[in-house]
Backbone bond lengths (Angstrom), bond angles and torsions (degrees), N, CA, C in turn:
res aa  C-N    CA-C-N  psi(-1)  N-CA   C-N-CA  omega(-1)  CA-C   N-CA-C  phi
1 X - - - 1.436 - - 1.510 111.24 -
2 X 1.354 116.08 -46.12 1.443 121.42 -178.18 1.524 108.23 -62.20
3 X 1.329 122.15 -36.24 1.453 128.49 -176.21 1.551 106.56 -63.93
4 X 1.304 118.64 -44.77 1.502 122.46 -175.21 1.494 108.00 -70.67
5 X 1.357 119.07 -37.39 1.485 122.20 178.58 1.540 111.43 -64.15
6 X 1.356 113.42 -42.13 1.465 119.73 176.92 1.509 111.88 -62.40
7 X 1.340 114.56 -43.45 1.478 118.57 180.00 1.535 109.34 -65.72
8 X 1.342 120.66 -37.81 1.458 120.18 -177.72 1.512 112.11 -69.73
9 X 1.319 113.67 -38.82 1.514 118.49 174.26 1.475 111.68 -61.54
10 X 1.322 115.20 -43.94 1.486 122.09 -177.58 1.560 106.76 -61.88
11 X 1.369 118.90 -46.16 1.405 121.88 -177.62 1.570 110.87 -65.29
12 X 1.260 114.25 -37.56 1.478 114.48 -177.30 1.493 110.66 -72.97
13 X 1.320 115.11 -36.45 1.460 116.92 176.17 1.548 111.44 -66.04
14 X 1.321 113.50 -38.38 1.450 120.22 -175.32 1.601 105.90 -67.10
15 X 1.284 116.60 -40.56 1.465 120.31 -179.70 1.485 111.88 -63.47
16 X 1.355 114.87 -43.04 1.499 119.47 -179.89 1.524 107.67 -63.30
17 X 1.350 117.87 -44.21 1.486 120.19 -176.96 1.493 108.63 -69.19
18 X 1.300 118.58 -35.69 1.486 119.57 178.00 1.524 112.26 -68.68
19 X 1.350 117.34 -34.04 1.499 121.78 177.27 1.532 108.74 -68.86
20 X 1.376 113.20 -39.68 1.487 115.61 -178.75 1.497 111.27 -69.54
21 X 1.318 114.30 -33.12 1.537 119.10 177.41 1.469 109.31 -67.30
22 X 1.331 118.22 -42.80 1.485 120.82 177.95 1.524 111.06 -62.51
23 X 1.359 118.66 -41.41 1.390 119.98 179.86 1.479 113.60 -65.02
24 X 1.353 116.02 -37.97 1.375 121.66 176.49 1.561 115.06 -65.69
25 X 1.303 111.85 -34.63 1.494 116.29 176.68 1.523 109.38 -68.83
26 X 1.295 117.33 -39.46 1.444 119.93 -177.42 1.565 108.16 -71.44
27 X 1.294 119.66 -37.61 1.486 118.04 176.97 1.441 112.36 -64.72
28 X 1.357 117.42 -32.22 1.462 120.48 177.98 1.495 110.11 -72.10
29 X 1.289 113.92 -32.40 1.556 115.02 175.82 1.515 112.10 -69.19
30 X 1.328 116.50 -26.20 1.516 122.39 179.33 1.498 109.54 -123.60
31 X 1.323 119.69 79.64 1.447 122.81 -172.37 1.524 108.62 -70.01
32 X 1.247 120.49 -21.85 1.468 120.91 -175.09 1.529 108.17 -69.17
33 X 1.409 116.67 -26.21 1.459 115.96 -178.89 1.463 112.03 -76.88
34 X 1.367 119.95 -12.02 1.394 122.31 -175.30 1.532 110.19 -95.20
35 X 1.325 116.43 -27.69 1.463 123.34 -177.35 1.552 111.84 -55.16
36 X 1.279 117.30 -31.16 1.551 119.91 -175.71 1.500 109.27 -75.66
37 X 1.283 121.40 -15.34 1.410 121.05 -177.51 1.482 110.28 -120.40
38 X 1.347 117.43 99.41 1.431 122.48 -179.11 1.433 118.39 -73.14
39 X 1.383 115.39 -22.95 1.487 120.61 -178.42 1.474 114.36 -95.98
40 X 1.383 116.27 10.57 1.422 116.56 -176.22 1.549 111.48 -69.38
41 X 1.255 110.49 139.62 1.545 117.41 -176.00 1.507 106.31 -91.33
42 X 1.396 115.49 105.17 1.375 123.27 -177.99 1.582 111.19 -102.81
43 X 1.271 115.99 131.14 1.525 121.11 -176.89 1.506 105.29 -114.41
44 X 1.278 118.78 129.70 1.494 125.30 179.75 1.505 106.70 -49.97
45 X 1.311 115.23 138.22 1.492 122.24 178.92 1.508 111.47 -70.78
46 X 1.273 116.41 -33.33 1.432 117.63 -176.18 1.548 113.88 -66.15
47 X 1.372 109.98 -41.44 1.455 116.95 -179.23 1.569 110.85 -68.05
48 X 1.281 113.68 -43.32 1.521 117.07 178.39 1.457 108.56 -66.12
49 X 1.320 120.09 -37.22 1.491 120.30 179.76 1.509 109.68 -63.36
50 X 1.364 115.63 -47.47 1.480 118.31 179.61 1.501 114.38 -58.38
51 X 1.351 113.18 -42.68 1.527 118.60 178.48 1.522 109.85 -61.86
52 X 1.350 114.62 -42.77 1.468 119.43 -175.73 1.549 112.00 -66.27
53 X 1.452 111.96 -37.18 1.376 115.98 177.67 1.531 114.32 -66.58
54 X 1.354 115.60 -41.55 1.412 120.58 176.97 1.543 112.53 -59.76
55 X 1.319 114.47 -42.04 1.464 118.93 -178.84 1.558 110.73 -64.07
56 X 1.402 109.99 -46.50 1.465 114.43 -178.65 1.556 113.16 -59.20
57 X 1.350 113.21 -42.07 1.519 118.41 -179.21 1.526 107.19 -66.48
58 X 1.347 122.30 -41.45 1.473 121.87 178.18 1.522 110.66 -63.50
59 X 1.278 118.73 -44.13 1.482 119.69 179.80 1.502 110.10 -67.50
60 X 1.291 119.55 -33.46 1.505 122.23 -176.51 1.598 103.47 -70.64
61 X 1.369 114.45 -40.20 1.485 114.40 -178.53 1.521 111.61 -64.70
62 X 1.408 115.67 -36.29 1.405 120.29 179.27 1.513 112.36 -64.71
63 X 1.362 113.00 -37.00 1.551 117.69 -177.40 1.564 110.36 -84.26
64 X 1.237 121.03 -2.38 1.392 124.10 179.79 1.498 115.83 84.67
65 X 1.367 118.08 11.05 1.470 117.41 -178.75 1.556 110.61 -87.71
66 X 1.316 117.54 -23.70 1.437 122.71 -179.76 1.494 114.65 -77.59
67 X 1.352 113.61 -166.06 1.479 115.31 178.40 1.514 111.11 -72.66
68 X 1.295 115.17 149.27 1.512 121.25 -177.84 1.527 110.53 -64.66
69 X 1.312 115.61 133.30 1.420 119.45 178.48 1.579 111.53 -64.27
70 X 1.341 112.86 160.47 1.481 117.20 178.76 1.510 111.92 -63.03
71 X 1.315 111.50 142.24 1.464 116.55 -177.64 1.514 111.24 -68.62
72 X 1.348 113.73 143.25 1.460 123.43 -179.66 1.548 110.16 -108.36
73 X 1.304 114.14 140.23 1.506 115.89 -179.08 1.425 111.25 -61.76
74 X 1.401 122.38 -25.28 1.370 121.17 178.75 1.506 115.65 -76.06
75 X 1.456 112.82 -17.58 1.458 117.69 174.35 1.517 114.49 -84.89
76 X 1.418 117.50 2.17 1.445 118.21 178.33 1.465 113.46 -93.15
77 X 1.388 118.80 3.22 1.433 120.67 179.86 1.568 111.17 -65.96
78 X 1.298 112.00 145.86 1.491 115.49 -179.40 1.520 107.50 -85.70
79 X 1.324 112.68 -161.57 1.510 116.26 -172.66 1.440 111.39 -66.73
80 X 1.266 119.03 -30.83 1.446 125.71 -176.33 1.506 113.97 -91.07
81 X 1.329 114.38 8.21 1.525 118.58 179.95 1.492 110.90 79.44
82 X 1.333 122.52 7.37 1.432 124.80 174.08 1.426 112.35 -107.13
83 X 1.323 114.81 136.27 1.467 118.08 -176.94 1.440 111.56 -65.72
84 X 1.413 115.34 136.20 1.436 123.18 179.05 1.507 109.11 -68.92
85 X 1.319 120.64 127.70 1.486 124.89 177.23 1.532 108.29 -112.58
86 X 1.311 117.34 143.58 1.447 117.45 -177.99 1.572 106.37 -68.88
87 X 1.287 111.89 145.89 1.510 116.64 -178.22 1.555 103.81 -80.42
88 X 1.377 108.94 132.51 1.459 120.04 178.10 1.498 107.13 -87.40
89 X 1.347 116.38 143.17 1.494 120.10 178.94 1.547 108.52 -62.95
90 X 1.252 115.90 137.75 1.484 121.19 -178.41 1.530 110.08 -63.76
91 X 1.266 113.55 133.08 1.544 119.97 -176.54 1.507 104.29 -90.72
92 X 1.293 118.43 135.03 1.468 121.43 175.69 1.517 111.85 -63.56
93 X 1.297 116.90 137.37 1.431 122.97 -177.74 1.506 110.42 -65.24
94 X 1.338 118.54 130.48 1.523 119.73 -177.76 1.531 109.24 -61.94
95 X 1.300 116.13 147.27 1.440 119.81 177.72 1.485 112.93 -66.50
96 X 1.258 119.59 136.79 1.442 121.15 -179.09 1.498 107.19 -69.49
97 X 1.377 116.56 138.57 1.468 121.31 -179.72 1.548 112.10 -61.79
98 X 1.368 114.24 135.88 1.375 115.97 -177.07 1.545 107.45 -77.25
99 X 1.301 109.28 142.29 1.604 120.16 -178.85 1.450 108.73 -74.75
100 X 1.317 117.71 123.40 1.402 123.81 179.68 1.538 108.91 -84.51
101 X 1.268 112.26 124.40 1.437 118.78 -179.91 1.541 112.08 -79.42
102 X 1.247 116.66 129.95 1.530 117.73 177.30 1.507 111.76 -84.69
103 X 1.316 116.91 133.32 1.410 120.06 178.29 1.565 110.74 -75.75
104 X 1.253 115.66 133.97 1.411 121.75 -176.96 1.595 108.82 -80.89
105 X 1.313 113.63 132.64 1.437 116.94 -177.28 1.517 110.25 -97.67
106 X 1.243 116.38 125.29 1.463 120.42 -175.74 1.598 107.79 -110.59
107 X 1.347 116.54 121.18 1.448 119.13 179.12 1.538 107.53 -82.74
108 X 1.309 116.41 120.92 1.449 120.78 179.45 1.550 107.41 -78.90
109 X 1.279 114.67 133.69 1.486 118.20 172.29 1.511 112.41 95.07
110 X 1.365 117.89 2.26 1.448 121.15 -179.98 1.555 106.91 -115.67
111 X 1.313 113.90 135.69 1.475 120.24 177.57 1.548 108.32 -81.18
112 X 1.322 114.69 121.46 1.496 120.18 178.77 1.508 115.05 -91.62
113 X 1.335 115.01 -2.98 1.490 117.22 178.50 1.471 110.66 -72.77
114 X 1.327 113.17 150.87 1.483 119.39 175.79 1.462 113.41 -79.89
115 X 1.278 119.60 113.23 1.442 122.33 -178.57 1.571 108.34 -94.02
116 X 1.338 111.36 178.12 1.401 118.35 176.81 1.528 115.80 -66.54
117 X 1.328 117.22 136.63 1.423 121.61 176.95 1.539 108.21 -86.87
118 X 1.314 116.09 114.92 1.501 119.77 -177.99 1.490 109.50 -101.59
119 X 1.284 119.30 126.50 1.489 122.52 179.91 1.438 107.50 -77.94
120 X 1.307 117.83 136.02 1.473 122.22 -178.20 1.606 108.18 -82.39
121 X 1.253 115.58 -17.57 1.501 121.43 -177.84 1.568 109.57 -84.16
122 X 1.327 118.38 -34.56 1.465 120.01 -174.90 1.476 113.25 -92.87
123 X 1.387 118.47 -15.77 1.392 122.98 -177.03 1.609 110.97 -102.35
124 X 1.267 116.02 129.95 1.473 119.79 178.58 1.508 107.33 -80.29
125 X 1.263 117.62 121.71 1.440 125.24 179.96 1.508 109.87 -72.18
126 X 1.314 115.03 142.98 1.484 116.25 -178.97 1.559 111.55 -65.58
127 X 1.217 116.40 141.15 1.536 123.82 177.83 1.472 107.91 -77.74
128 X 1.379 110.95 136.14 1.448 116.84 172.12 1.507 112.95 -73.06
129 X 1.260 113.61 140.61 1.612 114.94 179.99 1.464 110.08 -61.96
130 X 1.286 118.75 139.43 1.455 121.93 178.42 1.500 107.99 -75.19
131 X 1.373 112.28 133.88 1.492 120.08 -179.83 1.522 106.05 -108.91
132 X 1.324 110.65 125.08 1.461 116.35 177.19 1.485 108.64 -80.38
133 X 1.270 122.61 123.03 1.473 125.07 -177.59 1.534 104.84 -95.45
134 X 1.258 113.64 115.34 1.489 122.74 175.70 1.459 108.44 -110.78
135 X 1.279 119.00 108.46 1.460 124.65 -178.44 1.491 111.70 -117.28
136 X 1.359 111.81 177.87 1.492 120.60 179.96 1.532 104.57 -92.25
137 X 1.237 116.69 127.59 1.468 123.08 -179.20 1.470 107.10 -85.44
138 X 1.361 115.03 129.19 1.472 119.83 -178.81 1.568 109.12 -79.33
139 X 1.363 109.73 150.82 1.417 118.54 179.44 1.559 111.55 -109.47
140 X 1.358 113.35 -15.90 1.463 118.52 -179.14 1.544 110.55 -178.68
141 X 1.263 119.48 -174.97 1.496 121.48 -179.46 1.499 111.16 -140.47
142 X 1.342 119.37 156.90 1.412 127.06 168.60 1.461 106.48 -117.85
143 X 1.325 119.78 129.48 1.479 125.18 -178.45 1.520 111.17 -122.24
144 X 1.396 119.36 128.98 1.418 121.28 175.86 1.492 111.18 -73.84
145 X 1.304 119.26 117.52 1.488 121.39 -177.22 1.489 113.02 -99.77
146 X 1.355 120.93 -24.00 1.490 122.42 176.08 1.524 109.29 -158.13
147 X 1.317 116.00 162.47 1.395 123.08 -170.06 1.518 115.27 88.14
148 X 1.346 114.33 -171.44 1.468 119.24 -179.73 1.575 108.99 -63.30
149 X 1.379 115.79 134.69 1.471 118.23 -177.81 1.495 114.63 86.71
150 X 1.363 116.38 17.60 1.444 115.61 -179.53 1.439 114.80 -60.28
151 X 1.358 116.18 138.62 1.471 121.64 -176.35 1.468 116.82 96.69
152 X 1.372 117.44 -19.07 1.492 120.09 178.07 1.530 109.40 -70.55
153 X 1.364 111.74 148.39 1.466 120.86 176.35 1.463 112.50 -132.20
154 X 1.317 117.01 147.99 1.522 120.86 179.83 1.513 106.01 -138.16
155 X 1.377 113.96 136.19 1.438 120.65 177.21 1.591 112.52 -79.53
156 X 1.297 114.50 146.62 1.475 120.34 177.76 1.565 105.80 -108.73
157 X 1.372 112.46 148.99 1.469 117.35 -174.45 1.549 105.45 -127.19
158 X 1.334 111.23 166.21 1.467 117.63 179.88 1.531 112.14 -59.67
159 X 1.259 117.29 138.33 1.459 121.45 -177.40 1.538 108.27 104.20
160 X 1.292 117.95 -146.78 1.500 126.82 -174.28 1.492 108.86 -99.92
161 X 1.319 117.31 125.75 1.532 121.37 173.69 1.488 106.40 -118.25
162 X 1.383 114.99 116.89 1.458 123.25 179.08 1.507 110.75 -81.20
163 X 1.377 115.29 155.25 1.446 122.22 176.61 1.502 107.67 -125.13
164 X 1.401 116.16 125.51 1.488 120.16 177.62 1.514 110.34 -169.65
165 X 1.355 115.22 -165.78 1.487 117.35 -179.12 1.480 114.35 -98.51
166 X 1.349 120.54 -16.93 1.431 123.22 -178.35 1.542 108.65 -68.08
167 X 1.312 114.80 161.77 1.490 124.05 177.02 1.524 110.25 -71.94
168 X 1.316 122.40 -27.12 1.448 121.39 -176.02 1.476 110.51 -82.45
169 X 1.308 119.24 -0.83 1.502 119.17 179.05 1.567 111.87 -78.47
170 X 1.237 115.22 149.16 1.529 117.87 178.54 1.543 108.97 -63.10
171 X 1.358 118.23 -39.29 1.458 120.57 174.39 1.513 107.19 -116.54
172 X 1.377 117.88 90.80 1.439 118.25 -177.78 1.506 113.24 -84.85
173 X 1.285 119.86 100.87 1.447 126.62 -174.96 1.562 110.25 -92.60
174 X 1.379 113.51 59.14 1.443 120.41 -176.84 1.590 107.37 -93.69
175 X 1.283 117.94 71.31 1.460 121.56 -178.66 1.522 112.62 -119.43
176 X 1.312 115.51 11.73 1.516 119.70 174.58 1.515 111.01 102.46
177 X 1.346 122.62 13.20 1.419 119.94 177.56 1.562 105.80 -94.46
178 X 1.315 115.22 104.72 1.503 118.85 -178.14 1.504 115.23 -69.68
179 X 1.323 119.00 -12.50 1.439 123.07 -179.44 1.495 112.94 -78.51
180 X 1.412 119.52 -6.41 1.415 124.15 175.06 1.553 108.47 -93.40
181 X 1.286 117.51 133.13 1.434 122.98 178.58 1.500 109.41 -69.02
182 X 1.364 114.15 158.16 1.503 117.72 -178.69 1.503 113.65 -67.03
183 X 1.316 116.16 -37.20 1.455 118.46 -176.30 1.521 111.35 -142.62
184 X 1.347 119.14 140.94 1.436 124.77 174.94 1.448 114.60 51.57
185 X 1.384 116.26 48.75 1.449 120.98 173.97 1.508 107.64 -72.09
186 X 1.357 116.86 -33.30 1.459 121.18 171.84 1.464 107.33 -156.54
187 X 1.354 121.24 170.39 1.432 124.84 -175.96 1.464 109.74 -149.57
188 X 1.330 114.13 142.41 1.480 123.09 176.33 1.545 107.74 -115.92
189 X 1.362 116.13 130.60 1.402 123.21 179.73 1.501 109.97 -117.33
190 X 1.363 111.55 142.08 1.513 119.94 177.70 1.485 106.89 -115.78
191 X 1.353 116.13 122.51 1.495 122.26 178.44 1.566 107.14 -93.23
192 X 1.351 116.94 108.80 1.475 119.09 -179.22 1.567 114.55 -67.01
193 X 1.377 116.98 -15.75 1.412 118.30 -178.02 1.563 110.52 -87.86
194 X 1.261 114.82 -41.64 1.557 120.92 178.32 1.513 112.32 -93.61
195 X 1.426 116.32 -13.61 1.469 121.95 -174.96 1.518 111.23 53.58
196 X 1.323 115.57 42.78 1.408 125.09 174.30 1.573 113.95 -109.19
197 X 1.364 114.48 153.42 1.473 118.82 175.00 1.509 108.20 -112.96
198 X 1.309 114.76 141.43 1.473 119.70 -176.32 1.563 106.85 -132.91
199 X 1.302 115.75 137.70 1.470 123.45 178.19 1.556 110.58 -109.69
200 X 1.312 113.30 132.22 1.451 118.58 -176.96 1.514 111.99 -131.46
201 X 1.337 119.26 152.68 1.465 125.41 177.95 1.473 106.94 -89.41
202 X 1.411 116.31 140.03 1.444 124.18 -176.74 1.467 115.77 -83.44
203 X 1.349 117.44 2.61 1.447 121.33 179.61 1.549 112.66 82.79
204 X 1.286 121.04 17.67 1.466 124.28 -179.31 1.577 108.27 -88.32
205 X 1.306 113.34 168.88 1.454 117.84 -173.48 1.556 108.09 -75.91
206 X 1.350 120.59 -27.36 1.460 119.34 179.22 1.526 109.62 -83.36
207 X 1.379 115.28 139.53 1.464 117.77 -172.34 1.523 109.37 -87.35
208 X 1.327 113.32 142.73 1.420 122.88 174.01 1.525 110.58 -93.95
209 X 1.305 119.88 130.84 1.481 122.10 -175.93 1.511 109.49 -115.14
210 X 1.378 114.04 138.84 1.503 120.88 175.07 1.481 107.53 -117.00
211 X 1.309 118.30 115.14 1.446 122.68 -175.47 1.527 113.03 50.20
212 X 1.307 114.14 48.93 1.484 127.14 179.26 1.575 113.74 65.98
213 X 1.317 113.97 16.93 1.503 118.89 178.89 1.506 108.49 -116.88
214 X 1.362 121.14 129.94 1.394 120.78 178.08 1.567 115.54 -61.11
215 X 1.271 117.82 141.63 1.455 122.87 -179.75 1.491 106.57 -93.15
216 X 1.317 115.54 113.22 1.461 122.45 173.26 1.470 113.43 -97.08
217 X 1.233 115.14 -40.95 1.479 123.77 -178.64 1.566 107.56 -126.59
218 X 1.295 113.21 -177.13 1.515 116.65 -178.51 1.576 107.15 -69.51
219 X 1.314 113.17 136.75 1.430 120.55 179.69 1.540 109.81 -127.48
220 X 1.358 115.56 145.90 1.450 120.36 -176.83 1.524 108.11 -81.81
221 X 1.376 114.43 136.89 1.510 120.56 179.05 1.513 109.43 -103.11
222 X 1.371 111.49 143.54 1.473 117.20 176.34 1.536 105.81 -130.01
223 X 1.324 116.22 161.02 1.484 119.67 -179.11 1.563 111.85 -60.12
224 X 1.295 114.31 129.89 1.495 121.33 179.60 1.485 114.12 100.60
225 X 1.412 115.24 -9.63 1.457 115.35 -178.21 1.551 113.37 -66.79
226 X 1.385 115.73 147.86 1.457 121.35 179.91 1.505 111.43 -99.65
227 X 1.325 116.31 133.00 1.481 121.12 178.01 1.520 108.47 -121.82
228 X 1.355 116.08 129.24 1.457 116.42 177.07 1.599 108.75 -114.14
229 X 1.289 112.65 126.11 1.500 121.49 -179.94 1.466 105.29 -120.27
230 X 1.377 121.23 112.83 1.453 121.91 -176.88 1.512 110.07 66.87
231 X 1.465 111.81 -122.26 1.405 117.11 179.32 1.549 110.61 -108.65
232 X 1.358 116.14 16.88 1.451 123.43 -172.78 1.492 109.18 -109.98
233 X 1.287 119.77 131.13 1.511 123.77 176.23 1.508 109.05 -103.55
234 X 1.311 115.09 137.12 1.404 126.70 -176.86 1.545 111.50 -123.27
235 X 1.292 116.73 152.72 1.480 123.68 173.97 1.485 110.60 -126.52
236 X 1.347 113.36 129.85 1.504 116.76 -178.57 1.524 110.32 -97.40
237 X 1.315 114.16 138.95 1.457 121.50 -179.53 1.619 108.54 -130.76
238 X 1.261 116.65 113.77 1.458 120.78 -178.24 1.539 111.92 -85.57
239 X 1.312 114.71 141.81 1.509 121.70 171.97 1.472 114.13 -106.78
240 X 1.327 115.13 -51.23 1.468 118.94 -177.62 1.584 108.89 -87.24
241 X 1.336 116.76 130.62 1.395 123.63 177.47 1.490 108.51 -139.97
242 X 1.283 116.51 -169.43 1.527 121.48 176.57 1.617 106.76 -65.52
243 X 1.277 116.99 -33.69 1.471 119.56 -177.92 1.525 112.61 -78.59
244 X 1.365 118.12 -32.61 1.424 117.17 179.65 1.530 105.68 -145.59
245 X 1.362 114.34 134.60 1.421 125.74 176.36 1.534 109.41 -161.70
246 X 1.360 115.88 166.24 1.467 121.57 -175.04 1.493 112.30 -81.29
247 X 1.237 122.27 -5.95 1.456 123.83 -173.72 1.539 106.05 -77.07
248 X 1.419 110.64 142.37 1.517 114.65 179.20 1.443 116.10 75.90
249 X 1.385 121.43 13.59 1.439 121.72 177.74 1.531 110.32 -87.19
250 X 1.276 116.66 -170.50 1.489 120.31 -173.58 1.471 111.94 -53.91
251 X 1.289 120.06 144.06 1.473 122.95 -179.87 1.590 110.32 -66.60
252 X 1.360 112.19 158.77 1.463 114.52 177.28 1.505 112.35 87.62
253 X 1.309 118.57 1.35 1.507 121.12 -179.41 1.434 114.80 -78.70
254 X 1.350 116.87 -11.26 1.473 121.35 176.98 1.458 112.01 100.67
255 X 1.341 111.85 175.47 1.517 116.31 -172.72 1.501 113.00 -67.90
256 X 1.354 117.56 -31.62 1.471 118.01 -179.15 1.538 112.13 -64.15
257 X 1.301 117.07 -31.57 1.435 119.35 178.14 1.485 112.48 -66.62
258 X 1.344 115.00 -40.24 1.506 121.14 -178.09 1.556 107.39 -67.05
259 X 1.302 118.15 -36.01 1.457 119.79 -175.66 1.475 112.41 -87.98
260 X 1.302 121.22 -13.54 1.422 124.18 -179.94 1.497 110.10 -78.92
């Protein structure tokens, strides 16, 4: 209703302005008719014509006769009130990744079969056979008290015990003292009949000393005696004596027990 009222008023105004413009054009065509009226209100024809043209164009646009107005984004809605969007071409579905098969690892030499489960608590484990340990019984010891190899100790056995640097010696003093001969630099003998210890020189160029005295011939050893071989000092400790020795002990102790 308001639109038709507006159109009617616009048309009435336009008609009046058009009539005024036509009257003005006629007066200009007959200037003598205007000269008699000095107070006449004359409006330029060009201004009135431009206003009339603008009004006519606006009315025509409202009535749909003029050019179509610019499209509005709200006028692009579809029937459901949702803007129509161009259909996108369907994209092909990506190929599903191929499942990688895992190579089975086979342990060569291992039995994969399920064996019997044996309880360690219910089964009596086999007993290890008893091993009779038969060793050599010591009759005394040599201990390094000063020089290279200090703190080392070596057992002495019945019979002859050689002293040198080689590994096959009973007392191998291989600690870096070059003044000690490789083999038989000196020797200690245990007599199982008298239960005495004797120290002898091995015939080498370096002198063997017993309690700071050179050993020229065989000397008897007693517990606590000091022996010097090269630059190494040794201390003798006796185990077997007249009061204690391995002779006459329980049978089956081996040859060393009988001779000790």
